[in-house]
N, C-alpha and C positions, 0 to 999 in steps of 0.2 A: 648691160653689165651682168655677168654671170655670178655664180656663187664663189666666194673667196675660198681658196684652197691653200693659202700660205700659212705662216706661223701665227697661231692664235695670240700668243703673248705680245707680239708686235702691235696688233690691232688693239688689244686690251690696254696697253700702255698709252697708245695714241688717244683712245677714247676715255681713259681713266676709270674704267670699270672692269669687273671680272666677267667678261662676256661668256666664258666657258662654265662659270659657276662651279669651278673645281678648286680644291685646296692648293694644288700645284701652282695654278695661275695666280691665286690670291697671294701666296708667299712671294712670288716673283714681283707682283705689284707693290707689296709691302717693302721690298728691298729697293725697288726703283720706281717710286711714285711720280714719274715724269715721262714725257714723250720720248720715243727713241730718237737716235741721231745726235750729232754733236751740238745741236742747238736746243735739245730737249729740255734742259734745265733753265734756259733763259726766259725771262718774262716777255710776253708778247702783248701787242696792243689789244684793246677790247674788241672781241669779235662782233661782227655785224649781226643783226637780227636773223638774217638768212643763214649765216654760219651756225648760229645757236640752234635753229630749227633743223638744219641739215645734220648736225651732230646728234641730236636726239633721235632722228630717223635712223641714222647709221647705228646707233647703240642698239635699238630695237631689232634692226635687221640682222646685225651680227650676233646678237644673243640667240636668236632662233635659227640663224644660219640659213636664211632664205634668200634666193636670188632676187634682184631688183624687180624684174617683171612680175614674178609671182607675188612678191611683197606688195606691190602696188595693186595688183588684182585683188588681193585679200582686203586691202584697205577700201577699195571701191565697193566690194561686196559688203563690208561692214557698214559703209556709209548708206547703203540702201536698206539695211535691216532696221527694225524697231529697236529702240534703246539708245543708250549713250554710245556714240560711235567709237570712242577710244576704248571703252570697256569691251564692246563687241569685237573690236579688232584684236585685242589681247586674247579673248576667248577663242577666236578662230585660230590664232597662232598656237595656243595651248592645246587645241584639239587635234593638231597634226600628229600623225602616228609616230613619227620619229621623236617628237617631243615627249609623247606619252611613254614611249619605251625608255627614254632617258629618265623621266621623272620616277618611273617605277623602280629604277636601279638595275635594269637589265643591261644597260650600257653606261659607261663612265662619262661619256660626253654625247652631245647631240650628233656630232660628226660620226662617232662610232655607231650610234643608234641608227643613223641613216644607212650605214654600211650593212648592219644586221638585217634591216628591212629589205634592202635591195638584193641581198643574197638569199632571201626567202626563209629566214630563220624566225619570222614572226607571223603568228596566226591571229586573225580577227574573226571571232565567232566560228573558230574551227577551220577557216579557209586561209590559205596563204595570200598575203598581200605584200607586194614588193614595191609599193609606191610610198615613199617617205612622207609625202604631203597628203596622204589619204586622210579624210576627215573622220575622226572617231566620234561616234554618237553616244549619247547617254545610254548606259546599260550594256554597251559592247564589251565582250570578253577579249582580253589581250593575253596571248600565251606564247611561250617559246616552243618552237617545233621540236620534235623528238631528236632530230639531227642537231639542232641548236643547243639542246640541253647538254650535249656531249662536248661542246666547245669550251676550252679552258678559259677563254676570255669571259664568256657569259657566266660560267660557274664562279669565277673569281669576283666578278662584279656583284652577283647576287649575294654571295657570302659577305663581301665587304660592306654592302649597304643594308644588310639584314636588320641591323639594330637601329638604324637612323629613323628619325621622326618621319612618318608618312604624310603625304599630302591628303587633306580631308576629302578631296574630290576623286581620289583614287583608292583602290584597295589592291593589294598584291600579296600572294602567298609564295614565299621563297622556296618552300618545299616542293610545290607542284609547278612553280614558275608560271603561274596563271594569275591574272588580275582582272579588274573591271574598272571601266570609266564610269563613275557614278553620276557625275553631272559636270557642267561647265563651272569653273571657279568664279567666285565673286571677285571684284577688283581688290577688295580689302585683303583677300587671301593671297594675292600675288605680290611677292616682294621683288618686283622688277624695278630697278633704279632708273626709270625712264619717265619723263613727263610726256605722256601720250597726247596731251593737248597740243604740244608743240609739233608733234608729228602730223596731227590733223591740220594745223596751220601751214605746215610745209607743203602738203598736197593741195591745200585750198587756196594757195596764193595766186 
C-alpha cells in the first residue's frame, strides 16, 4: 500500500481525529463529527480487537503520512532499539525531515513539507536534502534554501506561524529561516491522540 494522496478530511472523519493538525481540518471535524458517507451517522456494532488495533495503526500512519512499507520498517527498527518501543517509534517518526519542517512552521502541512523537501528547498547542515524521510539527528541545523526563501508559500507560512508556541525540542528563527533539532522529544511532550501500545500489539499479533 502506497502513501495516501486523496482528501485529508475524508480520512480524518473516518478516523475521528485531526490527522493534518490544522485549524481548517479541525473546523470541518467540529461541523461533521462522524464518518463520511450515507451511513456515517448510524451506530455500528462494537469493533473487534483487531479492528481497534488497526484503527490506531492507521491513525498514526496517516498523521505522519508515511507509506505502509516504510511505516512497518520504522516500527521494526524501533523494536530493535533500547527503550520503550512505542516511544522510540514515535521519536523516529518525529525525526523525519518532512515532519521537522512542518513542526518548525516552514510548511502548513506535512504533505506540503514533503513537497518542499523534494523540490530541494530545505538544507540540513548547509547541504540540500531531498529525501522527506531523512533522519534528522540531534544538533542538526535545518534551513530554507536561498531559492526557497523567495517562495510566497514559505514566506506566508513562516509569517503565519511566527507567534505560535514553539516545540521544546526544536528552535527556529523566522528572520533567518533557520532552526535546529535540539533533541528527540519525550513521549509526554507529544500530544499525539494515538495509543501506540495498540500499534505494537497490531504488529506483534
